[in-house]
C-alpha positions as CSV (number, residue, x, y, z in Angstrom):
1,M,29.4,-7.1,13.0
2,R,28.5,-7.8,9.4
3,G,25.3,-5.8,9.6
4,S,26.8,-2.9,11.5
5,S,29.7,-2.6,9.0
6,A,27.3,-2.9,6.1
7,A,25.1,-0.1,7.4
8,K,28.1,2.2,7.9
9,S,29.5,1.4,4.5
10,L,26.1,1.9,2.9
11,R,25.5,5.2,4.6
12,A,29.0,6.4,3.6
13,S,28.3,5.6,0.0
14,C,24.8,7.2,-0.2
15,S,24.5,10.7,-1.6
16,P,23.5,13.4,0.8
17,A,19.7,13.8,1.1
18,P,18.4,16.8,-0.8
19,R,16.6,19.6,1.1
20,S,13.1,19.0,2.3
21,P,10.4,20.5,0.0
22,A,9.3,22.5,3.0
23,A,12.7,24.1,3.2
24,S,13.1,24.7,-0.6
25,S,13.2,28.2,-2.0
26,T,10.7,27.2,-4.7
27,P,7.4,29.0,-4.0
28,R,4.8,26.7,-2.5
29,R,1.0,27.2,-2.6
30,W,0.8,26.3,1.1
31,R,2.9,29.3,2.1
32,S,1.9,32.9,1.7
33,D,0.9,32.8,-2.0
34,P,-2.4,34.3,-3.1
35,P,-5.3,31.9,-2.8
36,V,-5.7,29.6,-5.8
37,P,-9.3,29.3,-7.1
38,R,-10.6,25.8,-6.6
39,P,-12.5,23.9,-9.2
40,E,-16.2,23.2,-8.9
41,R,-17.0,20.9,-5.9
42,D,-18.2,17.3,-6.4
43,P,-22.0,17.2,-6.8
44,R,-22.1,14.5,-4.2
45,G,-22.7,17.3,-1.7
46,P,-20.8,19.8,0.5
47,A,-17.4,19.0,1.8
48,V,-18.6,17.8,5.2
49,T,-16.5,15.0,6.7
50,P,-18.8,12.0,7.5
51,I,-18.4,10.0,10.7
52,P,-17.6,6.6,9.4
53,T,-16.6,5.4,12.8
54,L,-20.1,6.0,14.1
55,V,-21.6,4.4,11.1
56,R,-19.4,1.4,11.5
57,A,-20.4,1.1,15.2
58,I,-24.1,1.3,14.3
59,A,-23.6,-1.4,11.6
60,G,-22.1,-3.7,14.2
61,G,-18.4,-3.5,13.3
62,P,-15.5,-2.4,15.5
63,P,-15.2,1.3,15.8
64,A,-11.4,1.3,16.0
65,G,-10.9,1.3,12.3
66,R,-9.4,-1.2,9.9
67,G,-5.7,-2.3,9.9
68,V,-3.7,-3.3,6.9
69,D,-4.3,-6.8,5.7
70,H,-2.2,-6.8,2.5
71,V,-1.0,-4.9,-0.5
72,V,-0.9,-6.2,-4.1
73,V,2.3,-5.7,-6.3
74,V,1.7,-6.6,-9.9
75,G,4.3,-7.6,-12.5
76,H,4.6,-9.0,-16.0
77,A,6.3,-12.3,-14.9
78,L,6.0,-13.7,-11.4
79,D,9.4,-15.4,-11.4
80,R,11.2,-12.1,-12.3
81,L,9.1,-10.2,-9.7
82,S,9.8,-12.8,-7.0
83,D,13.5,-12.8,-7.7
84,A,13.7,-9.0,-7.1
85,W,12.0,-9.3,-3.7
86,H,14.2,-12.3,-2.8
87,R,17.2,-10.2,-3.5
88,L,15.8,-7.6,-1.1
89,G,15.9,-10.2,1.6
90,F,12.4,-11.5,1.7
91,R,11.1,-15.1,1.8
92,T,8.0,-15.9,-0.3
93,T,5.4,-18.7,-0.2
94,E,4.8,-21.3,-2.8
95,I,2.9,-20.2,-6.0
96,G,-0.9,-19.8,-5.5
97,V,-3.3,-20.1,-8.5
98,H,-6.5,-18.0,-8.9
99,P,-9.5,-19.1,-11.0
100,W,-9.4,-15.9,-13.1
101,G,-5.9,-16.5,-14.6
102,T,-3.5,-14.9,-12.1
103,I,-0.9,-16.5,-9.9
104,N,0.8,-15.2,-6.8
105,R,3.4,-15.6,-4.1
106,T,3.1,-13.8,-0.8
107,I,5.5,-12.3,1.7
108,R,4.1,-13.0,5.1
109,F,4.3,-11.1,8.4
110,D,2.2,-11.2,11.6
111,H,-1.3,-10.8,10.1
112,S,-0.3,-8.7,7.1
113,F,1.4,-9.6,3.8
114,V,2.6,-8.4,0.4
115,E,1.1,-10.2,-2.5
116,L,3.3,-10.5,-5.7
117,L,0.9,-11.1,-8.6
118,A,1.1,-11.8,-12.3
119,I,-1.1,-13.0,-15.1
120,A,-0.4,-16.6,-16.1
121,E,-3.5,-17.4,-18.3
122,P,-5.0,-14.3,-20.0
123,G,-7.7,-16.5,-21.6
124,R,-9.2,-17.2,-18.2
125,I,-9.8,-13.6,-17.3
126,P,-13.6,-13.2,-17.3
127,P,-15.1,-10.2,-19.1
128,T,-16.0,-7.2,-17.0
129,E,-19.6,-7.0,-16.1
130,S,-21.5,-3.9,-15.1
131,G,-21.4,-3.4,-11.3
132,A,-18.8,-6.3,-10.8
133,F,-15.1,-6.1,-10.1
134,S,-12.9,-8.1,-12.4
135,F,-9.7,-8.9,-10.5
136,G,-7.9,-10.3,-13.5
137,G,-9.2,-7.5,-15.7
138,F,-8.0,-4.8,-13.2
139,V,-4.5,-6.3,-13.2
140,A,-4.4,-6.6,-17.0
141,D,-5.5,-3.0,-17.4
142,R,-3.0,-1.8,-14.8
143,L,-0.1,-3.5,-16.5
144,A,-1.1,-2.2,-19.9
145,R,-1.5,1.4,-18.8
146,R,1.2,1.9,-16.2
147,G,3.3,-1.2,-16.1
148,E,4.5,-3.0,-12.9
149,G,4.0,-1.6,-9.4
150,L,1.9,-1.3,-6.3
151,A,-1.7,-1.7,-7.5
152,M,-4.0,-2.4,-4.6
153,L,-4.5,-1.9,-0.8
154,A,-6.6,-4.3,1.3
155,L,-7.6,-3.5,4.8
156,A,-8.7,-6.2,7.3
157,S,-12.3,-7.1,7.7
158,D,-14.4,-9.3,9.9
159,D,-17.8,-8.3,8.5
160,P,-18.2,-7.6,4.8
161,D,-21.8,-6.6,5.2
162,A,-20.8,-3.9,7.8
163,D,-18.1,-2.7,5.5
164,R,-20.6,-2.3,2.6
165,A,-23.0,-0.4,4.9
166,A,-20.3,1.9,6.1
167,F,-19.0,2.6,2.6
168,A,-22.4,3.2,1.2
169,A,-23.2,5.6,4.0
170,A,-20.0,7.5,3.3
171,G,-20.8,7.8,-0.4
172,L,-18.1,5.5,-1.7
173,G,-18.7,3.6,-4.9
174,L,-19.3,-0.2,-4.4
175,A,-18.8,-3.2,-6.6
176,A,-20.8,-6.4,-6.2
177,P,-19.8,-8.7,-3.4
178,F,-16.8,-10.8,-4.3
179,G,-15.6,-14.0,-2.7
180,F,-13.5,-17.1,-3.6
181,E,-11.5,-20.1,-2.4
182,R,-8.3,-21.6,-3.6
183,Q,-5.7,-24.2,-2.5
184,A,-2.6,-23.0,-0.7
185,V,0.6,-24.7,0.4
186,A,1.5,-24.2,4.1
187,E,5.0,-23.9,5.5
188,D,5.0,-27.6,6.4
189,G,4.1,-28.5,2.8
190,S,0.5,-29.5,3.5
191,E,-2.3,-28.2,1.3
192,R,-5.1,-26.1,2.7
193,T,-8.2,-24.5,1.3
194,V,-8.2,-20.7,2.0
195,G,-11.2,-18.4,1.3
196,F,-11.7,-14.7,1.2
197,D,-14.5,-12.2,1.0
198,L,-13.6,-8.9,-0.6
199,T,-15.5,-5.6,-0.5
200,F,-14.3,-3.2,-3.2
201,A,-14.7,0.5,-2.8
202,T,-14.2,3.4,-5.2
203,L,-12.4,6.4,-3.8
204,R,-12.7,9.8,-5.4
205,G,-11.2,13.2,-4.8
206,S,-13.3,16.2,-3.7
207,R,-12.9,17.9,-7.1
208,I,-14.8,16.9,-10.2
209,G,-12.8,14.6,-12.5
210,E,-10.4,13.3,-9.8
211,S,-10.0,9.6,-9.4
212,C,-7.8,6.9,-7.9
213,D,-5.4,4.9,-10.0
214,A,-5.4,2.0,-7.5
215,G,-7.7,-0.7,-6.1
216,F,-9.1,-0.4,-2.6
217,F,-10.9,-3.2,-0.8
218,T,-11.4,-4.9,2.6
219,C,-10.5,-8.6,3.0
220,R,-12.1,-11.1,5.4
221,H,-10.3,-14.5,5.8
222,R,-13.0,-17.1,6.1
223,V,-10.8,-19.5,8.1
224,P,-8.0,-17.3,9.4
225,D,-6.1,-20.2,11.0
226,D,-5.8,-21.9,7.6
227,F,-4.1,-18.9,6.1
228,W,-1.9,-17.3,8.8
229,D,1.2,-19.1,10.0
230,A,1.4,-19.9,13.7
231,V,4.9,-18.4,13.7
232,P,5.5,-15.7,11.0
233,P,8.4,-16.5,8.7
234,R,11.8,-15.0,9.5
235,H,13.1,-13.0,6.6
236,P,16.9,-12.7,5.9
237,N,16.6,-8.9,6.0
238,T,15.0,-9.1,9.5
239,A,11.8,-7.4,8.3
240,V,9.0,-7.9,10.9
241,G,6.2,-6.0,9.2
242,L,4.7,-3.4,6.9
243,S,5.1,-0.1,8.7
244,A,3.6,2.1,6.1
245,I,1.9,2.1,2.7
246,V,2.8,5.3,0.8
247,A,0.5,6.9,-1.8
248,V,1.0,10.0,-3.8
249,A,-1.5,12.6,-5.1
250,P,-1.2,16.1,-6.6
251,D,-3.2,17.5,-3.6
252,P,-3.5,14.8,-0.8
253,A,-6.1,16.8,1.1
254,D,-8.6,16.2,-1.7
255,Y,-8.9,12.6,-0.7
256,H,-9.1,12.9,3.1
257,I,-12.9,12.3,3.3
258,D,-12.9,9.0,1.3
259,L,-9.7,7.8,2.9
260,E,-11.1,8.2,6.4
261,A,-14.3,6.5,5.3
262,F,-12.3,3.6,3.8
263,A,-10.2,3.2,7.0
264,G,-13.2,3.5,9.3
265,L,-11.6,6.2,11.5
266,R,-10.9,9.9,11.7
267,A,-7.2,10.3,12.7
268,L,-5.5,12.1,9.9
269,R,-2.3,14.0,10.6
270,A,-1.4,16.8,8.1
271,S,1.8,18.6,7.1
272,S,3.2,20.4,4.1
273,F,4.3,17.0,2.9
274,G,0.8,15.5,2.8
275,L,-1.4,13.3,5.1
276,A,-0.8,10.3,7.4
277,L,-3.5,8.0,8.8
278,D,-2.4,5.8,11.6
279,L,-4.3,2.5,11.3
280,P,-4.6,-0.2,13.9
281,R,-1.9,-2.1,11.9
282,G,0.3,0.1,9.8
283,T,0.2,3.7,8.5
284,L,-1.3,5.0,5.3
285,E,0.6,8.1,4.0
286,V,-0.4,10.3,1.0
287,L,2.4,12.6,-0.1
288,T,2.7,15.3,-2.7
289,P,4.8,14.3,-5.7
290,A,7.6,16.6,-4.5
291,A,7.6,15.1,-1.0
292,F,7.5,11.6,-2.4
293,R,10.6,12.2,-4.6
294,W,12.4,13.8,-1.7
295,R,11.7,10.9,0.6
296,H,12.4,8.1,-2.0
297,G,14.6,9.6,-4.6
298,A,14.1,11.4,-7.9
299,D,13.7,8.2,-9.8
300,S,11.0,6.8,-7.6
301,L,8.1,8.6,-9.4
302,P,8.8,8.6,-13.1
303,I,5.2,9.5,-14.0
304,E,3.4,12.5,-12.6
305,P,0.2,11.2,-11.0
306,R,-3.1,12.7,-12.1
307,G,-5.0,11.2,-9.1
308,L,-4.3,9.1,-6.0
309,S,-1.8,6.4,-6.8
310,L,0.0,3.8,-4.5
311,A,3.7,4.1,-4.9
312,G,5.8,2.9,-2.0
313,L,6.2,0.6,1.0
314,R,8.1,1.0,4.2
315,F,9.1,-2.1,6.2
316,A,10.2,-2.3,9.9
317,V,13.4,-4.3,10.4
318,A,14.7,-5.8,13.6
319,D,18.4,-5.4,12.5
320,F,19.0,-2.2,10.5
321,G,22.6,-3.3,9.7
322,E,21.5,-6.8,8.4
323,A,18.9,-5.2,6.2
324,A,21.7,-3.0,4.7
325,A,23.9,-6.1,4.2
326,Q,21.0,-7.8,2.2
327,L,20.6,-4.7,0.0
328,I,24.3,-4.6,-0.7
329,A,24.3,-8.4,-1.5
330,G,21.3,-7.9,-3.7
331,G,23.1,-5.4,-5.9
332,F,20.6,-2.6,-5.3
333,P,21.4,1.2,-5.5
334,V,20.4,2.5,-2.1
335,L,19.6,6.0,-0.8
336,D,19.9,7.1,2.8
337,R,16.6,9.0,3.5
338,A,14.9,10.2,6.7
339,E,16.1,7.5,9.0
340,S,15.7,4.8,6.4
341,F,17.4,3.0,3.5
342,V,15.5,3.3,0.3
343,V,15.6,1.4,-3.0
344,A,13.8,3.9,-5.4
345,D,12.5,1.3,-7.9
346,V,11.8,-2.4,-7.3
347,A,9.6,-3.3,-10.3
348,G,7.8,0.0,-10.0
349,V,7.7,0.2,-6.1
350,A,9.8,2.4,-3.9
351,V,10.8,0.2,-1.0
352,A,12.2,1.6,2.3
353,F,13.6,-0.1,5.4
354,E,13.5,1.5,8.9
355,P,14.3,0.4,12.4
356,A,11.5,-1.5,14.1
357,S,12.1,0.2,17.5
358,P,8.9,2.0,18.5
359,R,8.8,5.8,18.1
360,P,6.1,8.3,19.0
361,P,3.9,9.6,16.1
362,Q,5.6,12.6,14.5
363,E,5.1,14.9,11.5
364,L,6.0,13.6,8.1
365,R,9.5,14.6,7.4
């Protein structure tokens, strides 16, 4: 009863959703406007979509693509960042310590998680070396340039060498192999050694000068049973998983080649809102700025992106009403958008909650 009443109360208090960008009277380039001259193409070659799935199969990896492993949300202070996500109704793990000066907490689901990350010891961040990826350096640079928010996307891996071969064949930029171990505290209080192998890829748009303002990598768990819980934690908001990671770009279509190569499959769906890529676990969406603001509220995108940026997360919840009750108790302003409740800005991330009941794939709307 509490959840049902909370959902009704929340929906009654939410402002009406604005019109879809597709229904707006504002002229759109994807309608009947005259063609817009496109800038010079990337010198990497003609815009021919590669076949990363075939490359992946030849390299010995699974041809079905890569599912979401985790996302990284960065903040200036881990305690403040964790408090915000606790008020959303999530449980977090104990603090983990990295050898390069960052600390984290994670929000666990069934084989995917959200990593809340902050810098604790700036002096331990190693200097950036040519060809190498500095995890701590990336986080420090992101916080200095754009502040808190959704900074990285990691897809699951069981073979880093196959990932590197597939990324190289698709023309993605590569950093040197990166792996590490650290101590972690399990749900039962015991300590375990967890290890990871990360393969960082650089995604670029199809136009010269375009870039991605985010980190993309695959993650292999060296001993999966030492990291994943036998039974996923139960969150007060009844969230059961990450249903979608939402990116934004001035022209989403400019990134479709590299996104398909990174995901290891060709399954993009397109609409006037942008692109959607259904992964084995979760969905990756890339929306136009107008579509993102319509879906998540005008305050959800304060800075106009110049390239591809990660901006929002959608969670599937078992009890929509209980999720609404948690948001009310947490004191968040909430919007009712496209069959979901949305908090436009949680430390730089737009967070949406939607029912976990399965629905067939549909156009972005």
